[in-house]
C-alpha positions in Angstrom: 101.7 110.9 107.6 99.0 109.1 109.6 95.6 108.6 107.9 92.1 108.0 109.1 91.5 105.0 106.8 89.6 102.1 108.4 89.9 98.6 106.9 88.3 95.4 108.1 87.7 91.9 106.7 84.8 90.0 108.3 82.8 86.9 107.5 79.0 86.9 107.8 76.1 84.6 107.2 73.1 85.1 105.0 70.1 82.7 104.6 70.2 80.8 101.3 67.3 82.0 99.2 66.6 78.5 97.8 67.2 76.6 101.0 65.9 78.5 104.1 67.5 76.0 106.5 71.0 76.8 105.2 73.4 79.7 105.3 75.8 81.1 102.7 79.0 82.5 104.2 80.1 85.9 102.8 83.3 87.7 103.0 82.7 91.4 103.7 85.3 94.1 102.9 84.8 97.4 104.7 86.9 100.5 104.0 85.9 103.8 105.5 82.3 102.6 106.0 81.9 101.3 102.4 81.4 97.6 101.8 81.7 94.9 99.2 80.9 91.2 99.6 81.4 87.9 97.9 80.5 84.3 98.7 83.2 82.0 100.2 81.2 79.0 101.5 77.8 77.8 100.3 75.0 75.7 101.8 76.1 75.6 105.5 73.8 74.2 108.2 72.6 77.2 110.3 73.8 75.5 113.5 77.3 74.9 112.1 78.3 78.5 111.9 79.7 80.5 114.9 79.3 84.2 114.1 81.4 85.4 117.0 84.4 83.3 116.1 83.6 83.4 112.3 84.3 79.7 112.2 82.5 76.5 111.1 82.3 73.5 113.5 82.1 69.8 112.9 78.4 69.9 112.0 79.6 71.0 108.5 81.2 68.0 106.8 84.2 69.9 105.3 84.6 72.4 108.2 88.4 72.1 108.4 88.9 72.8 104.7 86.3 75.6 104.9 88.0 77.3 107.9 91.4 77.1 106.3 90.0 78.7 103.1 88.4 81.5 105.3 91.8 82.2 106.8 93.5 82.2 103.4 90.9 84.7 102.1 91.4 87.0 105.0 95.2 86.8 104.8 95.3 87.5 101.0 93.0 90.5 101.3 95.1 92.0 104.0 98.3 91.6 101.9 96.6 93.0 98.8 95.4 96.0 100.8 98.9 96.6 102.2 100.5 96.4 98.7 98.0 98.9 97.2 98.4 101.3 100.1 102.2 101.2 99.8 101.9 102.1 96.1 99.7 105.0 97.1 97.0 103.8 94.7 93.3 104.3 95.2 91.9 101.5 97.5 88.2 100.9 97.8 86.2 97.7 98.7 85.5 97.0 95.0 89.1 97.7 94.0 90.3 95.2 96.6 87.7 92.7 95.5 88.8 93.0 91.9 92.5 92.5 92.9 91.5 89.4 94.8 89.9 87.8 91.8 92.5 89.0 89.4 90.1 91.3 87.5 92.6 94.1 87.2 94.2 95.5 84.1 97.9 95.6 85.0 98.8 97.5 81.9 100.7 97.0 78.7 103.8 94.8 78.4 107.3 95.5 77.2 107.3 93.1 74.3 103.8 94.2 73.4 105.1 97.8 73.2 108.1 96.7 71.1 105.9 94.8 68.7 103.5 97.8 68.3 106.5 100.1 67.7 108.1 97.9 65.0 104.7 97.4 63.3 103.5 101.0 63.4 106.9 102.5 62.3 107.3 100.4 59.2 106.4 103.3 56.9 108.3 105.9 58.9 111.7 104.3 59.4 114.2 103.1 56.9 114.8 99.4 56.4 118.2 99.7 58.1 116.9 101.5 61.1 114.0 99.2 61.6 116.3 96.2 61.3 118.3 97.6 64.2 115.1 97.8 66.3 114.4 94.1 65.6 117.9 93.3 66.8 117.3 95.2 70.0 114.1 93.2 70.4 116.0 89.9 70.1 118.4 91.0 72.9 115.6 92.0 75.2 113.8 88.7 74.6 117.0 86.8 75.4 117.6 88.9 78.5 114.1 88.3 79.8 114.4 84.5 79.4 118.0 84.0 80.5 118.3 86.5 83.3 114.7 87.3 84.5 113.3 83.8 83.8 110.1 85.3 82.3 108.6 85.7 78.9 107.6 89.3 79.3 107.1 92.1 81.9 104.6 94.9 82.4 105.8 98.4 81.5 105.2 99.5 85.1 108.0 97.1 86.1 110.5 98.8 83.9 112.8 100.7 86.3 116.4 101.8 86.7 117.3 98.3 88.0 116.0 96.7 84.9 118.0 99.1 82.6 121.3 98.6 84.5 120.8 94.8 84.5 120.0 94.8 80.8 123.2 96.9 80.1 125.3 94.5 82.2 123.8 91.6 80.2 124.7 93.2 76.9 128.3 93.8 78.1 128.8 90.2 79.2 127.0 88.7 76.2 129.1 86.4 74.0 127.7 85.4 70.7 127.8 81.7 69.9 128.4 82.3 66.2 131.0 84.3 64.3 129.8 87.7 65.5 131.9 89.8 67.7 130.9 90.9 71.3 129.0 94.2 71.4 131.1 97.3 71.5 130.3 100.1 73.9 128.8 102.2 71.1 126.6 99.2 70.1 125.4 98.8 73.7 124.5 102.5 74.0 122.5 102.2 70.7 120.4 99.3 72.1 119.7 101.3 75.3 118.8 104.4 73.3 116.3 102.4 71.2 114.7 101.0 74.4 114.5 104.5 75.8 112.8 105.8 72.6 110.2 103.1 72.6 109.3 103.6 76.2 109.2 107.4 75.8 106.8 106.9 72.9 104.5 104.8 75.1 104.5 107.5 77.8 103.7 110.2 75.3 100.7 108.1 73.9 99.3 107.6 77.4 96.2 109.7 77.6 95.4 111.5 80.9 91.9 110.9 82.2 90.6 113.4 84.9 89.7 111.5 88.0 86.2 111.6 89.4 85.6 113.7 92.5 84.9 110.7 94.8 88.4 109.2 93.9 90.0 112.5 94.9 88.1 112.6 98.2 89.2 109.1 99.1 92.8 109.9 98.2 92.8 113.1 100.3 91.2 111.2 103.2 93.9 108.6 103.0 96.4 111.4 103.4 94.7 112.9 106.4 93.0 115.8 104.6 89.3 116.8 104.7 86.9 116.3 101.8 86.5 120.1 101.5 90.2 120.3 100.5 89.6 117.6 97.9 86.8 119.6 96.5 88.9 122.8 96.2 91.6 120.7 94.4 89.0 119.3 92.0 87.2 122.5 91.3 90.4 124.4 90.6 91.8 121.9 88.0 88.4 121.1 86.6 88.0 124.9 85.8 91.3 125.2 84.1 91.1 122.0 82.0 93.5 120.0 84.3 96.5 122.2 83.3 99.6 122.4 85.5 100.8 125.9 85.9 98.2 127.0 83.3 100.5 125.7 80.5 101.1 121.9 80.6 98.5 119.1 80.5 98.5 117.2 83.7 100.0 113.7 83.6 99.7 112.5 87.2 96.8 113.9 89.4 98.1 112.2 92.5 101.5 114.0 92.2 99.6 117.3 91.8 97.4 116.4 94.8 100.5 115.7 97.0 102.0 119.0 95.9 98.7 120.7 96.8 98.8 119.0 100.3 102.4 120.1 100.8 101.5 123.7 100.2 98.7 123.4 102.7 101.2 122.2 105.3 103.5 125.1 104.5 100.7 127.5 105.1 99.8 125.8 108.4 103.4 125.9 109.6 104.0 129.5 108.6 100.7 130.7 110.1 101.9 129.5 113.6 105.0 131.8 113.5 104.6 135.2 115.4 104.4 138.2 113.0 106.9 140.9 113.2 106.1 144.6 113.5 103.2 146.4 115.3 100.0 144.7 116.5 98.0 146.3 113.6 99.8 143.9 111.2 97.9 141.0 112.8 94.6 142.5 111.6 95.8 142.8 108.0 95.3 140.0 105.6 98.5 138.3 104.5 99.5 136.4 101.4 99.5 133.3 103.5 95.7 133.5 103.8 95.3 133.2 100.0 95.0 129.4 99.9 91.6 129.8 101.4 90.7 132.4 98.7 91.5 130.2 95.7 95.3 130.4 95.5 96.9 127.7 93.2 98.3 125.1 95.6 100.6 123.8 92.8 102.5 127.1 92.9 105.1 127.7 95.7 103.9 129.8 98.5 
């Protein structure tokens, strides 16, 4: 689906407050008319900056290095914007700026989760069961270091590929001591323990209702008007962010995409000629209900 999102990276000059004869060069990020800025080059002679080309000339002593850095900043911001957009995450100028400077909480790690599990379950699990979890932890640490060449990974990186590669590692693992290679049953036990720990992490993840402006931005990115975002927000805000009136929502973006899908279904079906006499065209149909408060998360 095409979107109306606009994104630009530009470089502008601002007079240095302490030295009126100098400029400070700022990077300006603009997304859908909203801006965020940060300094990239300080104390530049005013006649050394070309605003049309967004370049420094030789009147600035380190102009080559400065121009190279400006290009690198632009390229990095464009790449970050592309990555965030592909993941269908909320992207604003401040979000992009925080990603650029690394001020983003990337979430919990796998070994951090395992450590929390083994510590918190000390009083709940028997010694033998807990000992098995520590054994699974050792295999995961070895797998990360030997195959992935990392010390840890974020939980959001845990996917089907990771699980299958971990299983393959367990099947090919040969102990250096007197222990026997893992049996199929032993391998399944390790995978089951990993599943239980990640499931526990998911169940403890608390849903936080998104603010209306985040929903408006997401709907706009998907090519839908703000009024539709407001309908979505008002409906779920009124029912306590429950899906189907029974289950607590876990992923508002998934619910929003389902909402949009039902809008498209309505638009498609409304273009089909109605059967029967002409009087039927004047009668309200069930397909008009989305504009009267119908739950978009329910099939039409």
